[in-house]
C-alpha positions in Angstrom: -17.6 145.9 14.4 -16.0 149.2 15.4 -15.5 152.2 13.2 -12.1 153.1 11.9 -12.0 156.1 14.4 -13.1 153.9 17.3 -10.4 151.3 16.4 -7.7 154.0 16.5 -8.8 155.2 19.9 -9.2 151.8 21.4 -6.0 150.0 20.1 -2.5 151.0 21.0 0.2 151.7 18.4 1.8 148.3 19.3 -1.3 146.4 18.3 -2.1 145.4 21.8 -5.8 145.7 22.7 -6.8 148.5 24.9 -9.0 147.7 27.9 -11.9 149.4 26.0 -11.5 147.1 23.0 -11.3 144.1 25.3 -14.5 145.2 27.0 -16.3 145.6 23.6 -15.0 142.2 22.5 -16.4 140.5 25.6 -12.9 139.7 26.9 -11.7 140.0 30.5 -10.9 143.7 31.1 -10.0 146.2 33.8 -12.9 148.5 34.4 -10.7 150.9 36.3 -8.7 151.7 33.3 -8.3 155.6 33.1 -9.9 155.9 29.6 -13.0 153.9 30.7 -13.2 155.8 34.0 -13.2 159.1 32.1 -15.9 157.9 29.8 -18.1 156.6 32.6 -17.6 159.8 34.5 -18.8 161.9 31.5 -22.0 159.8 31.4 -22.6 160.0 35.1 -22.2 163.8 35.0 -24.7 164.1 32.1 -27.2 161.8 33.9 -26.8 163.8 37.2 -27.6 167.0 35.2 -30.5 165.5 33.6 -31.9 164.0 36.7 -31.9 167.3 38.6 -33.8 169.2 35.9 -37.5 169.9 36.2 -39.9 167.8 34.2 -41.3 171.1 32.8 -37.8 171.9 31.3 -38.8 169.8 28.3 -36.2 171.5 25.8 -33.3 171.3 28.2 -34.0 167.7 29.1 -34.1 166.8 25.4 -30.8 168.7 24.8 -29.1 166.9 27.6 -30.4 163.4 26.4 -29.2 164.2 22.9 -25.7 164.9 24.4 -25.8 161.6 26.1 -27.3 159.3 23.5 -27.0 161.3 20.3 -30.6 161.8 19.7 -33.8 163.1 21.4 -35.6 160.4 23.4 -38.4 160.4 25.9 -36.9 159.3 29.3 -38.1 160.0 32.8 -35.9 160.8 35.8 -34.0 159.3 37.4 -32.2 157.7 34.5 -28.7 156.0 34.7 -26.4 154.8 31.9 -22.8 153.6 32.1 -21.5 155.2 28.9 -24.2 156.2 26.7 -22.0 155.8 23.6 -22.7 152.0 23.3 -26.5 152.4 23.6 -28.4 152.6 20.4 -32.2 153.3 20.6 -34.5 153.6 17.6 -37.5 155.9 17.2 -40.3 156.2 19.9 -38.2 154.9 22.8 -39.6 155.5 26.2 -38.1 154.8 29.6 -40.1 155.4 32.8 -38.7 156.4 36.2 -35.7 154.7 37.6 -34.3 152.7 34.6 -30.6 151.7 34.5 -28.8 150.7 31.4 -25.2 149.3 31.8 -23.9 149.7 28.2 -20.4 148.4 28.7 -21.1 146.5 25.5 -23.4 147.3 22.5 -27.0 147.5 23.5 -29.4 147.9 20.6 -33.1 148.7 21.2 -35.5 148.7 18.4 -38.4 151.1 17.6 -41.5 151.6 19.6 -40.0 150.1 22.8 -41.3 150.8 26.3 -39.4 150.4 29.5 -41.6 150.4 32.6 -40.2 151.8 36.0 -37.0 150.3 37.4 -36.1 148.2 34.3 -32.4 147.1 34.4 -30.7 146.2 31.2 -27.1 145.1 31.9 -24.3 144.1 29.4 -22.0 143.8 32.4 -21.1 140.6 34.3 -18.4 139.0 36.4 -16.7 135.7 36.5 -18.2 133.0 38.7 -14.7 132.0 39.9 -14.2 134.0 43.1 -10.4 134.4 42.6 -11.0 136.1 39.2 -13.6 138.4 40.7 -11.3 139.3 43.5 -8.7 140.1 40.9 -11.0 142.7 39.5 -11.8 140.8 36.2 -14.9 141.8 34.4 -16.4 141.0 31.0 -19.4 141.9 29.0 -21.9 140.6 26.3 -24.0 142.6 23.9 -27.8 142.9 24.1 -30.3 143.2 21.3 -34.0 144.1 21.8 -36.3 144.1 18.8 -39.1 146.4 17.7 -42.3 147.0 19.7 -41.0 145.4 22.9 -42.6 146.2 26.2 -40.6 145.5 29.3 -42.5 145.4 32.6 -41.5 147.1 35.9 -38.5 145.8 37.7 -37.6 143.4 35.0 -33.9 142.6 34.4 -32.4 141.9 30.9 -29.0 140.0 31.5 -25.9 140.1 29.4 -25.9 138.4 25.9 -29.7 138.3 25.7 -31.6 138.8 22.3 -35.3 139.6 22.3 -37.3 139.4 19.2 -40.0 141.8 17.9 -43.2 142.4 19.8 -42.0 140.6 23.0 -43.8 141.5 26.3 -41.6 141.0 29.5 -43.6 140.6 32.6 -42.9 142.6 35.7 -40.1 141.4 37.9 -38.8 138.9 35.2 -35.2 138.0 35.0 -34.3 137.4 31.4 -31.2 135.2 31.0 -31.7 133.7 27.5 -32.9 134.6 24.1 -36.6 134.7 23.1 -38.2 134.8 19.6 -40.8 137.2 18.2 -44.3 137.5 19.4 -44.1 136.0 22.9 -45.1 137.0 26.4 -42.4 136.0 28.9 -42.2 136.1 32.7 -40.7 134.6 35.8 -37.3 134.0 37.4 -35.7 132.9 35.2 -38.0 134.0 32.3 -40.0 131.5 30.3 -42.6 131.7 27.7 -46.0 132.3 29.1 -47.9 132.5 25.9 -47.6 133.3 22.2 -49.0 136.5 20.8 -51.5 135.9 18.0 -52.8 138.5 15.5 -56.0 138.7 17.6 
């Protein structure tokens, strides 16, 4: 659900949906819309600035990340995000080197979550129909990741996925569906490898 301010900026006076609102609603939209291009460009410029700073420039890096995500988080370079404004991360978030998050829809990540190197979390997708793809049609689906989730190196979280609390995602996994709390998952496509007990 969008805020009143966001609704005003994403819906035209005629009541017709803007491309941004279509994107957030998971409908076919035009990613080359000028408003969306401008917002992505802003995020790319901030990421570029962040990625060229020294790891010793801690305060500057935190300031840049706050500008991108609205809070201070621990992220290693390089880091890439589509918009930043649709990504919500809770406390104690950590992303290792080379993570990419395509937040063209809402991506919510809970507290104490760890992303290993080169994790990709993508809310973006394209139609299977080649005619629609050639037409430039794109659509999105939101992603929700619970608390205390650890995502292994080179894993991919696909559009529309929800992961429960305490999930561990094995390295190289491709997660195409939802998984409940307290499981270790892995493989292509990912499946449950074991349940996590209190032990």
